[in-house]
TIZAMAR-267884 format. One record per residue (C-alpha): x, y, z; chain; residue in three letters. Coordinates in pm, 1 decimal. Layout:
N
- X/Y/Z/A/ALA $
...
This chain:
444
- 1705.1/-4340.3/-7605.0/A/UNK $
- 1476.4/-4524.3/-7361.2/A/UNK $
- 1782.1/-4659.9/-7186.7/A/UNK $
- 1924.4/-4322.2/-7156.9/A/UNK $
- 1605.9/-4182.0/-6998.7/A/UNK $
- 1580.8/-4473.5/-6760.6/A/UNK $
- 1941.4/-4415.2/-6647.6/A/UNK $
- 1876.0/-4052.1/-6580.5/A/UNK $
- 1558.4/-4151.6/-6384.2/A/UNK $
- 1752.4/-4407.4/-6174.5/A/UNK $
- 2025.0/-4154.1/-6111.7/A/UNK $
- 1770.1/-3890.2/-6000.8/A/UNK $
- 1594.4/-4134.9/-5768.1/A/UNK $
- 1921.3/-4242.9/-5624.1/A/UNK $
- 2012.0/-3883.3/-5546.0/A/UNK $
- 1680.8/-3837.6/-5363.1/A/UNK $
- 1716.6/-4160.4/-5163.0/A/UNK $
- 2081.3/-4045.6/-5078.0/A/UNK $
- 1971.2/-3696.2/-4972.8/A/UNK $
- 1689.9/-3848.0/-4752.7/A/UNK $
- 1943.8/-4076.8/-4589.3/A/UNK $
- 2186.4/-3792.1/-4523.9/A/UNK $
- 1898.9/-3574.9/-4383.7/A/UNK $
- 1786.6/-3853.9/-4162.9/A/UNK $
- 2136.4/-3903.7/-4036.3/A/UNK $
- 2171.5/-3533.5/-3975.7/A/UNK $
- 1843.8/-3513.8/-3786.1/A/UNK $
- 1947.4/-3813.6/-3571.8/A/UNK $
- 2275.4/-3646.2/-3495.6/A/UNK $
- 2095.5/-3317.6/-3409.0/A/UNK $
- 1855.1/-3496.4/-3187.6/A/UNK $
- 2135.9/-3682.7/-3011.1/A/UNK $
- 2320.8/-3348.0/-2962.1/A/UNK $
- 1996.4/-3196.4/-2829.8/A/UNK $
- 1947.7/-3479.5/-2589.1/A/UNK $
- 2323.5/-3461.3/-2469.1/A/UNK $
- 2287.0/-3082.5/-2426.8/A/UNK $
- 1962.3/-3137.2/-2238.7/A/UNK $
- 2122.8/-3392.4/-2017.4/A/UNK $
- 2425.9/-3175.2/-1965.2/A/UNK $
- 2189.7/-2884.8/-1871.2/A/UNK $
- 2007.2/-3100.8/-1623.5/A/UNK $
- 2330.8/-3173.8/-1439.6/A/UNK $
- 2470.3/-2825.6/-1479.7/A/UNK $
- 2571.0/-2673.8/-1141.4/A/UNK $
- 2337.6/-2386.3/-1052.1/A/UNK $
- 2426.8/-2128.8/-785.2/A/UNK $
- 2141.5/-1959.5/-609.2/A/UNK $
- 2226.5/-1651.9/-428.2/A/UNK $
- 2007.5/-1567.7/-126.1/A/UNK $
- 2040.0/-1252.7/84.7/A/UNK $
- 1910.2/-1241.5/448.2/A/UNK $
- 1803.8/-929.6/633.2/A/UNK $
- 1724.7/-1040.0/986.9/A/UNK $
- 2037.6/-1182.1/1144.4/A/UNK $
- 2094.3/-1365.1/1466.2/A/UNK $
- 2334.0/-1658.4/1541.0/A/UNK $
- 2055.1/-1912.2/1608.6/A/UNK $
- 1855.4/-1802.7/1307.8/A/UNK $
- 2149.0/-1807.9/1068.0/A/UNK $
- 2272.4/-2145.5/1196.3/A/UNK $
- 1929.4/-2303.4/1127.5/A/UNK $
- 1917.6/-2144.9/782.8/A/UNK $
- 2264.0/-2274.6/694.5/A/UNK $
- 2160.9/-2623.8/817.4/A/UNK $
- 1854.5/-2619.6/593.1/A/UNK $
- 2078.0/-2505.6/306.4/A/UNK $
- 2324.9/-2785.7/363.0/A/UNK $
- 2043.7/-3045.2/359.9/A/UNK $
- 1894.0/-2905.4/41.3/A/UNK $
- 2239.8/-2911.2/-127.5/A/UNK $
- 2279.1/-3269.3/-21.7/A/UNK $
- 1943.8/-3367.6/-176.4/A/UNK $
- 2008.2/-3162.0/-488.7/A/UNK $
- 2368.9/-3209.5/-606.5/A/UNK $
- 2319.6/-2973.4/-906.3/A/UNK $
- 2220.5/-2684.8/-674.4/A/UNK $
- 2469.9/-2466.4/-480.8/A/UNK $
- 2333.2/-2204.6/-248.2/A/UNK $
- 2531.1/-1894.0/-144.7/A/UNK $
- 2399.0/-1728.2/162.8/A/UNK $
- 2478.8/-1357.7/171.0/A/UNK $
- 2475.0/-1170.0/510.3/A/UNK $
- 2524.1/-797.3/479.2/A/UNK $
- 2783.7/-685.2/723.4/A/UNK $
- 2628.4/-349.2/822.2/A/UNK $
- 2351.6/-207.7/1029.0/A/UNK $
- 2125.3/-146.3/728.9/A/UNK $
- 2077.1/-474.2/552.1/A/UNK $
- 1742.2/-376.7/398.7/A/UNK $
- 1919.6/-80.5/219.8/A/UNK $
- 2186.0/-324.5/98.3/A/UNK $
- 1915.5/-547.6/-46.0/A/UNK $
- 1747.1/-266.0/-212.4/A/UNK $
- 2078.2/-148.6/-369.1/A/UNK $
- 2150.4/-503.2/-497.7/A/UNK $
- 1803.9/-525.8/-654.8/A/UNK $
- 1819.5/-175.0/-813.0/A/UNK $
- 2161.2/-233.1/-954.6/A/UNK $
- 2058.8/-574.2/-1108.3/A/UNK $
- 2335.2/-762.5/-920.2/A/UNK $
- 2341.8/-1138.1/-932.8/A/UNK $
- 2083.3/-1240.5/-668.7/A/UNK $
- 1800.2/-1485.9/-677.4/A/UNK $
- 1618.5/-1478.6/-336.2/A/UNK $
- 1600.8/-1188.5/-96.4/A/UNK $
- 1456.3/-1166.5/249.1/A/UNK $
- 1149.8/-936.5/231.6/A/UNK $
- 991.7/-783.8/533.7/A/UNK $
- 638.7/-628.5/580.9/A/UNK $
- 810.4/-287.2/604.8/A/UNK $
- 1012.8/-335.7/279.7/A/UNK $
- 767.4/-532.1/59.9/A/UNK $
- 583.4/-235.9/-72.3/A/UNK $
- 897.0/-43.5/-157.4/A/UNK $
- 1053.2/-338.8/-340.9/A/UNK $
- 736.4/-431.2/-524.3/A/UNK $
- 640.3/-73.0/-623.5/A/UNK $
- 984.0/-31.0/-783.9/A/UNK $
- 929.8/-349.5/-986.4/A/UNK $
- 1209.3/-528.0/-818.9/A/UNK $
- 1030.8/-862.2/-714.8/A/UNK $
- 877.6/-1128.2/-927.6/A/UNK $
- 503.4/-1207.3/-864.2/A/UNK $
- 445.3/-1551.8/-707.5/A/UNK $
- 74.1/-1565.0/-803.8/A/UNK $
- 129.6/-1842.7/-1055.5/A/UNK $
- 348.3/-2034.2/-819.2/A/UNK $
- 119.0/-2035.9/-521.1/A/UNK $
- -169.9/-2154.8/-748.2/A/UNK $
- 15.3/-2492.6/-770.3/A/UNK $
- 142.4/-2496.9/-408.4/A/UNK $
- -81.7/-2712.4/-184.4/A/UNK $
- 60.3/-2573.9/141.8/A/UNK $
- -64.3/-2217.7/74.6/A/UNK $
- -414.3/-2311.8/197.4/A/UNK $
- -262.5/-2434.0/522.1/A/UNK $
- -94.2/-2102.6/616.8/A/UNK $
- -238.9/-1903.2/898.4/A/UNK $
- -469.0/-1613.5/827.2/A/UNK $
- -204.2/-1365.7/935.9/A/UNK $
- 59.5/-1535.7/712.7/A/UNK $
- -161.2/-1511.9/404.6/A/UNK $
- -263.1/-1153.7/490.5/A/UNK $
- 98.9/-1050.5/502.8/A/UNK $
- 191.8/-1248.2/185.0/A/UNK $
- -65.7/-1060.8/-18.9/A/UNK $
- -21.4/-726.0/156.5/A/UNK $
- 100.3/-550.7/-169.4/A/UNK $
- -200.2/-483.2/-385.8/A/UNK $
- -340.8/-826.1/-296.1/A/UNK $
- -52.9/-987.6/-497.2/A/UNK $
- 184.3/-1228.2/-345.6/A/UNK $
- 549.9/-1111.0/-376.5/A/UNK $
- 698.9/-1321.1/-87.7/A/UNK $
- 621.5/-1617.6/121.2/A/UNK $
- 658.3/-1542.5/490.6/A/UNK $
- 892.3/-1751.8/701.2/A/UNK $
- 806.8/-1598.3/1030.9/A/UNK $
- 547.7/-1375.6/1205.3/A/UNK $
- 643.0/-1119.6/1469.0/A/UNK $
- 441.1/-977.5/1765.2/A/UNK $
- 568.3/-785.5/2062.0/A/UNK $
- 499.9/-851.3/2429.2/A/UNK $
- 616.5/-702.1/2764.3/A/UNK $
- 936.7/-838.8/2922.7/A/UNK $
- 1010.9/-752.8/3291.2/A/UNK $
- 1285.3/-813.9/3544.9/A/UNK $
- 1113.7/-1054.3/3770.9/A/UNK $
- 1392.4/-1031.9/4027.7/A/UNK $
- 1332.2/-655.9/4061.5/A/UNK $
- 954.8/-690.6/4083.9/A/UNK $
- 976.6/-970.4/4340.1/A/UNK $
- 1220.2/-778.7/4553.9/A/UNK $
- 966.8/-492.7/4586.9/A/UNK $
- 654.9/-696.7/4571.7/A/UNK $
- 531.7/-514.6/4267.1/A/UNK $
- 245.3/-606.4/4035.8/A/UNK $
- 315.1/-645.3/3660.2/A/UNK $
- 157.3/-340.1/3490.8/A/UNK $
- -161.1/-393.0/3282.5/A/UNK $
- -185.3/-29.8/3136.2/A/UNK $
- 51.4/233.5/3020.2/A/UNK $
- -25.1/443.1/3324.4/A/UNK $
- 54.4/150.1/3556.7/A/UNK $
- 378.8/90.8/3361.0/A/UNK $
- 485.1/453.1/3429.3/A/UNK $
- 408.7/431.0/3799.0/A/UNK $
- 576.1/98.2/3851.9/A/UNK $
- 869.1/221.0/3645.4/A/UNK $
- 899.5/529.7/3875.8/A/UNK $
- 950.3/297.8/4174.8/A/UNK $
- 1218.3/96.7/3992.4/A/UNK $
- 1415.3/393.1/3867.8/A/UNK $
- 1744.2/454.4/4062.0/A/UNK $
- 1962.8/680.2/3846.9/A/UNK $
- 2242.3/688.1/4102.1/A/UNK $
- 2260.8/311.3/4069.9/A/UNK $
- 2224.7/304.7/3694.4/A/UNK $
- 1890.8/144.4/3714.6/A/UNK $
- 1577.0/259.8/3518.3/A/UNK $
- 1215.6/144.1/3507.9/A/UNK $
- 1195.3/115.2/3119.2/A/UNK $
- 1409.1/39.0/2820.3/A/UNK $
- 1305.2/321.9/2597.0/A/UNK $
- 1378.2/316.1/2222.7/A/UNK $
- 1405.0/666.4/2079.6/A/UNK $
- 1632.8/591.0/1786.8/A/UNK $
- 1558.8/369.4/1477.4/A/UNK $
- 1223.4/200.7/1526.7/A/UNK $
- 1075.5/465.5/1759.2/A/UNK $
- 766.4/478.0/1545.2/A/UNK $
- 651.9/134.7/1678.6/A/UNK $
- 592.9/228.1/2033.6/A/UNK $
- 486.7/579.3/1970.6/A/UNK $
- 207.1/487.0/1731.4/A/UNK $
- 102.6/190.4/1937.8/A/UNK $
- 50.2/407.2/2238.5/A/UNK $
- -146.9/661.5/2048.1/A/UNK $
- -359.3/381.2/1894.5/A/UNK $
- -420.9/250.2/2240.2/A/UNK $
- -545.9/579.0/2367.6/A/UNK $
- -779.1/604.2/2058.5/A/UNK $
- -926.7/265.2/2174.9/A/UNK $
- -1219.4/132.7/1975.9/A/UNK $
- -1196.4/389.0/1711.6/A/UNK $
- -884.4/266.5/1532.9/A/UNK $
- -908.9/110.7/1183.8/A/UNK $
- -773.3/-241.7/1183.0/A/UNK $
- -655.6/-230.0/820.6/A/UNK $
- -559.9/132.7/813.5/A/UNK $
- -418.0/187.1/1159.0/A/UNK $
- -305.2/550.0/1121.4/A/UNK $
- -669.7/645.5/1091.3/A/UNK $
- -977.0/609.4/1301.3/A/UNK $
- -1296.1/458.8/1167.3/A/UNK $
- -1453.6/810.3/1108.2/A/UNK $
- -1164.8/903.9/863.7/A/UNK $
- -968.5/1126.5/1097.5/A/UNK $
- -613.6/1038.4/1179.8/A/UNK $
- -520.6/888.6/1525.8/A/UNK $
- -321.7/1207.6/1594.0/A/UNK $
- -612.3/1444.1/1584.8/A/UNK $
- -768.9/1485.1/1922.6/A/UNK $
- -686.9/1512.1/2292.2/A/UNK $
- -653.2/1139.2/2336.3/A/UNK $
- -345.5/1149.7/2118.6/A/UNK $
- -208.1/1435.0/2318.3/A/UNK $
- -254.6/1247.6/2641.4/A/UNK $
- -66.1/947.1/2494.3/A/UNK $
- 212.1/1160.3/2370.7/A/UNK $
- 265.1/1345.2/2697.2/A/UNK $
- 286.2/1007.0/2877.1/A/UNK $
- 527.6/888.3/2604.9/A/UNK $
- 763.4/1169.4/2699.1/A/UNK $
- 735.0/1099.2/3068.8/A/UNK $
- 835.7/736.8/2998.3/A/UNK $
- 1162.5/876.1/2854.8/A/UNK $
- 1233.1/1170.1/3092.8/A/UNK $
- 1131.3/1009.7/3420.8/A/UNK $
- 1196.2/637.2/3397.7/A/UNK $
- 1441.5/576.9/3116.3/A/UNK $
- 1825.5/616.8/3069.5/A/UNK $
- 1903.6/956.6/2916.0/A/UNK $
- 2091.0/790.3/2630.3/A/UNK $
- 1795.0/592.1/2530.7/A/UNK $
- 1679.7/884.3/2315.8/A/UNK $
- 1920.9/735.9/2056.6/A/UNK $
- 1881.0/367.9/2134.3/A/UNK $
- 1761.0/117.2/1872.0/A/UNK $
- 1694.7/-248.8/1894.1/A/UNK $
- 2035.3/-356.3/2013.5/A/UNK $
- 2086.6/-102.1/2279.1/A/UNK $
- 1754.2/-124.2/2457.6/A/UNK $
- 1759.5/-500.3/2458.0/A/UNK $
- 2115.5/-496.1/2589.6/A/UNK $
- 2004.1/-253.1/2871.4/A/UNK $
- 1747.2/-508.4/2978.5/A/UNK $
- 1995.4/-794.7/2984.5/A/UNK $
- 2259.8/-590.7/3164.8/A/UNK $
- 2021.0/-504.2/3445.1/A/UNK $
- 1991.2/-133.1/3354.6/A/UNK $
- 1624.0/-139.9/3270.0/A/UNK $
- 1333.5/-324.2/3442.0/A/UNK $
- 1085.3/-339.3/3153.4/A/UNK $
- 1112.2/-384.2/2773.4/A/UNK $
- 864.8/-418.5/2488.8/A/UNK $
- 1000.2/-638.8/2205.6/A/UNK $
- 942.4/-928.6/1968.5/A/UNK $
- 991.2/-1296.4/2065.4/A/UNK $
- 1315.2/-1320.2/1882.3/A/UNK $
- 1498.1/-1184.2/2190.1/A/UNK $
- 1396.2/-1486.5/2399.3/A/UNK $
- 1695.8/-1704.5/2302.1/A/UNK $
- 1929.8/-1429.9/2413.5/A/UNK $
- 1750.9/-1394.3/2745.9/A/UNK $
- 1751.2/-1769.9/2805.6/A/UNK $
- 2129.0/-1772.2/2733.7/A/UNK $
- 2223.1/-1458.3/2936.0/A/UNK $
- 1966.5/-1451.2/3228.0/A/UNK $
- 1863.5/-1694.9/3494.8/A/UNK $
- 1501.1/-1816.9/3499.3/A/UNK $
- 1417.4/-1620.4/3816.3/A/UNK $
- 1552.5/-1294.2/3674.3/A/UNK $
- 1298.0/-1233.8/3397.4/A/UNK $
- 938.2/-1311.1/3278.3/A/UNK $
- 688.6/-1198.6/3017.2/A/UNK $
- 346.8/-1044.5/3023.6/A/UNK $
- 75.9/-914.4/2783.1/A/UNK $
- 104.6/-568.2/2642.3/A/UNK $
- -9.6/-270.4/2837.0/A/UNK $
- -338.3/-116.6/2734.1/A/UNK $
- -493.8/233.7/2703.3/A/UNK $
- -765.1/385.9/2911.4/A/UNK $
- -1035.8/165.5/2749.7/A/UNK $
- -839.7/-152.2/2822.8/A/UNK $
- -753.0/-198.1/2465.0/A/UNK $
- -408.4/-269.6/2334.7/A/UNK $
- -302.6/-262.0/1963.3/A/UNK $
- -17.9/-466.0/1827.4/A/UNK $
- 132.8/-494.7/1476.4/A/UNK $
- 163.0/-822.1/1304.0/A/UNK $
- 500.3/-823.0/1140.2/A/UNK $
- 635.8/-1066.7/889.0/A/UNK $
- 955.8/-1164.5/711.2/A/UNK $
- 1002.4/-1410.3/432.9/A/UNK $
- 1145.0/-1491.9/92.8/A/UNK $
- 1085.8/-1325.7/-245.0/A/UNK $
- 1239.9/-1385.7/-579.7/A/UNK $
- 1443.2/-1104.0/-741.1/A/UNK $
- 1299.7/-989.7/-1083.2/A/UNK $
- 1650.4/-1028.4/-1240.3/A/UNK $
- 1698.9/-1383.7/-1122.5/A/UNK $
- 1795.9/-1620.0/-1408.2/A/UNK $
- 1696.0/-1917.4/-1202.8/A/UNK $
- 1335.7/-1841.8/-1083.5/A/UNK $
- 1211.8/-2197.9/-1104.1/A/UNK $
- 1499.2/-2320.9/-894.8/A/UNK $
- 1456.3/-2037.4/-653.9/A/UNK $
- 1086.8/-2110.7/-607.1/A/UNK $
- 1157.7/-2476.2/-542.3/A/UNK $
- 1400.5/-2372.4/-266.1/A/UNK $
- 1140.6/-2142.2/-109.1/A/UNK $
- 890.2/-2421.0/-108.8/A/UNK $
- 1143.1/-2640.4/62.9/A/UNK $
- 1210.6/-2372.9/329.7/A/UNK $
- 829.8/-2339.3/365.9/A/UNK $
- 726.3/-2696.4/437.6/A/UNK $
- 553.4/-2727.4/769.0/A/UNK $
- 842.0/-2924.4/928.1/A/UNK $
- 1117.2/-2690.6/807.2/A/UNK $
- 927.2/-2376.1/877.7/A/UNK $
- 844.1/-2486.2/1236.4/A/UNK $
- 1212.8/-2584.9/1294.4/A/UNK $
- 1318.7/-2239.7/1164.3/A/UNK $
- 1058.4/-2062.7/1373.1/A/UNK $
- 1172.6/-2251.9/1689.0/A/UNK $
- 1538.4/-2152.9/1621.9/A/UNK $
- 1455.1/-1792.8/1562.6/A/UNK $
- 1195.8/-1781.8/1841.6/A/UNK $
- 927.3/-1636.0/1618.6/A/UNK $
- 575.0/-1750.6/1533.0/A/UNK $
- 533.4/-2017.7/1265.3/A/UNK $
- 328.4/-1932.1/943.6/A/UNK $
- 104.1/-2233.7/980.8/A/UNK $
- -239.7/-2265.1/1122.7/A/UNK $
- -270.0/-2344.3/1501.2/A/UNK $
- 101.4/-2258.8/1565.3/A/UNK $
- -7.5/-2079.3/1888.9/A/UNK $
- -179.4/-2397.6/2013.1/A/UNK $
- 147.7/-2582.7/2026.1/A/UNK $
- 283.9/-2692.3/2362.7/A/UNK $
- 572.6/-2447.8/2371.5/A/UNK $
- 324.1/-2153.1/2390.3/A/UNK $
- 130.3/-2294.2/2684.0/A/UNK $
- 373.1/-2190.5/2953.8/A/UNK $
- 684.3/-1985.1/2995.4/A/UNK $
- 800.6/-1682.6/2797.5/A/UNK $
- 557.9/-1751.6/2508.4/A/UNK $
- 242.1/-1779.3/2718.8/A/UNK $
- 125.5/-1414.1/2676.1/A/UNK $
- 82.6/-1477.6/2308.3/A/UNK $
- -184.7/-1724.4/2378.3/A/UNK $
- -351.3/-1491.2/2631.7/A/UNK $
- -353.8/-1205.1/2378.8/A/UNK $
- -460.4/-1425.2/2095.1/A/UNK $
- -749.5/-1562.7/2291.7/A/UNK $
- -877.7/-1218.2/2392.9/A/UNK $
- -935.0/-1016.2/2065.9/A/UNK $
- -1158.6/-771.8/2250.7/A/UNK $
- -875.1/-630.0/2451.0/A/UNK $
- -571.1/-721.6/2224.5/A/UNK $
- -626.4/-618.8/1862.6/A/UNK $
- -388.8/-685.2/1576.1/A/UNK $
- -359.0/-406.2/1325.8/A/UNK $
- -166.6/-379.2/1000.1/A/UNK $
- 120.8/-147.4/967.3/A/UNK $
- 47.4/121.8/718.9/A/UNK $
- 324.7/-0.4/492.8/A/UNK $
- 96.1/9.0/189.9/A/UNK $
- 147.3/379.5/174.2/A/UNK $
- 420.9/483.3/-57.6/A/UNK $
- 596.9/716.8/190.4/A/UNK $
- 550.9/501.3/493.8/A/UNK $
- 920.1/485.3/568.7/A/UNK $
- 917.7/866.1/595.5/A/UNK $
- 706.5/830.4/901.9/A/UNK $
- 986.6/615.3/1057.7/A/UNK $
- 1230.5/900.4/995.7/A/UNK $
- 986.4/1164.7/1129.8/A/UNK $
- 913.9/960.4/1444.8/A/UNK $
- 1285.5/941.4/1521.2/A/UNK $
- 1406.4/1293.1/1411.9/A/UNK $
- 1101.2/1502.5/1505.2/A/UNK $
- 1030.9/1277.1/1806.7/A/UNK $
- 1389.7/1358.5/1942.2/A/UNK $
- 1302.0/1729.9/1919.2/A/UNK $
- 983.2/1670.4/2114.2/A/UNK $
- 1160.9/1470.7/2376.9/A/UNK $
- 1415.0/1752.0/2417.5/A/UNK $
- 1139.0/1998.6/2461.9/A/UNK $
- 1199.3/2184.2/2132.2/A/UNK $
- 863.8/2084.7/2005.5/A/UNK $
- 526.3/2082.0/2183.6/A/UNK $
- 293.2/1785.8/2174.0/A/UNK $
- 47.2/1996.0/1962.5/A/UNK $
- 317.2/2079.5/1707.3/A/UNK $
- 433.3/1715.8/1671.2/A/UNK $
- 81.4/1581.8/1647.8/A/UNK $
- -9.4/1839.9/1390.8/A/UNK $
- 286.6/1732.9/1179.0/A/UNK $
- 191.0/1369.4/1198.7/A/UNK $
- -177.8/1452.9/1126.8/A/UNK $
- -84.4/1656.3/809.9/A/UNK $
- 158.5/1390.0/693.5/A/UNK $
- -99.2/1107.8/711.3/A/UNK $
- -382.6/1322.8/552.6/A/UNK $
- -147.9/1385.7/262.5/A/UNK $
- -53.3/1016.6/230.4/A/UNK $
- -424.0/924.6/203.5/A/UNK $
- -474.2/1188.5/-65.0/A/UNK $
- -176.2/1062.9/-259.2/A/UNK $
- -296.2/706.5/-225.1/A/UNK $
- -635.9/795.7/-360.4/A/UNK $
């Protein structure tokens, strides 16, 4: 009996030992499989899809060069650069985001950031920047634009934009004309340079897409000291910049710039057309960002063109918008960590300054305007304006308002009626005033 019990006990213990051994083997196999799967995952080829909005040959070439270098350093990462082949790349990006297409990184601009973020289409980068040492090295304007949407970072700027005056130096020298310092002077100098029979005009007007930029800047300049820096469609007393006789004076001069010193077709001109008119010798003056400089260097001789600070209003004050473009991560991206690492790579000081040089824009890092390239030549006015904040004042575009883009449409469509004489200055200003009062009410 005792022998029988002992045999059963030994058998039972043997089973337990055998099961333990089998479990141990199974765990080891599972661990090995997990390690192998992890290793395979680490070497799995990941494709990041990035969509650009602002397109120029030099800019795209530099971006492709940076991509090639990143892929060489990261064999498991493949980057597909998507360039929308149409005139409305921002709308294409919006559609891709809304339709949850496979996209990881999109180019975000100061004029699109609010729309993308308010629709929940971009991932917040707040946690990412808390571990990114270079964020503290960014310029004040770069950090301001990065956190422009509800004080939350949805994109890292790659470049900053600021306009200046371009003029045909050969035309000015031939007539011994002084470069204008005010809007009134620009008009009178433009009158002397306008020869319609020869196809030459004093100014490259932009009445098509983007007309809102110059129209609102002129009205801000005529409001002078009163304009709110952070809410630039309003004066400090809470009224809109379109409310009083100063706005009417600016708007009447705006129409004279078109009717008396600009090509009749410029009512419909956008960026491409008015820049081309300047290069082709059809317009003597142009107001535009620095990204046109490479084109002018390539197409024009040194003695044919030059740059100057922006014209000012009656108080000697000129307002300019600080624009920005950069990289954000699509909310639907399945590779957010990899996307962030690539943005960090693009945003190193060396890579960003190389990119800024290629695109002829302002770098996002501190003291960029103190670099040698800005001291002389076509970039010099930026230093002059940057060092004179009393007369040249940077203001934020009112892109934090939900219906900001509607103002773009109004400025083009209703502005066209005004230029054609179908609307009076009072009527147009009243429409703008009512629009912005309503936007502030909706915002509140």
